[in-house]
C-alpha positions, 0 to 999 in steps of 0.5 A: 263882139266886144273884147270884154265879152270874150271869156279868155280876156276874163281868164287872162285877167284872173291869171294876171291878178293871181300872179299879182297876189303871189308877188304882193301877198295879203289876199288883196288881189285874190278875190278879184282873181276869183271874180274874174275867173268866175266871170270868164266861166260864166261867159264860156258856158253861155251866160252873157250879159249885155253891155260892159256896165252890167258885166262889171257889176256882175264881176264886182259882186262875184269878187265881193262874194269870193272875198267874203267866202275867203274871209270866212274860210281863212279866219281864226277859229273861235277861241284860237289865238295867234301866238308869236314864238319868235321875234323878227329881231332874233 
């Protein structure tokens, strides 16, 4: 069995990406971390793709879906306005 077909490799990647998100905030790595975590869970529960290319496509789709879900969840609500009360120079 190849290394990319192991569930713990994907979970380790998810942990590394989540750590990068904490160090470099901005919801950039979080979508990839969720995608890698979901891919690890899929492999753990027996849903296994044959070949690296198909696994990367599934990972990319899971990452995209998680990014779109986070964008919808963390967005400003309709009619809500961001108000700045302090200046960075104060």
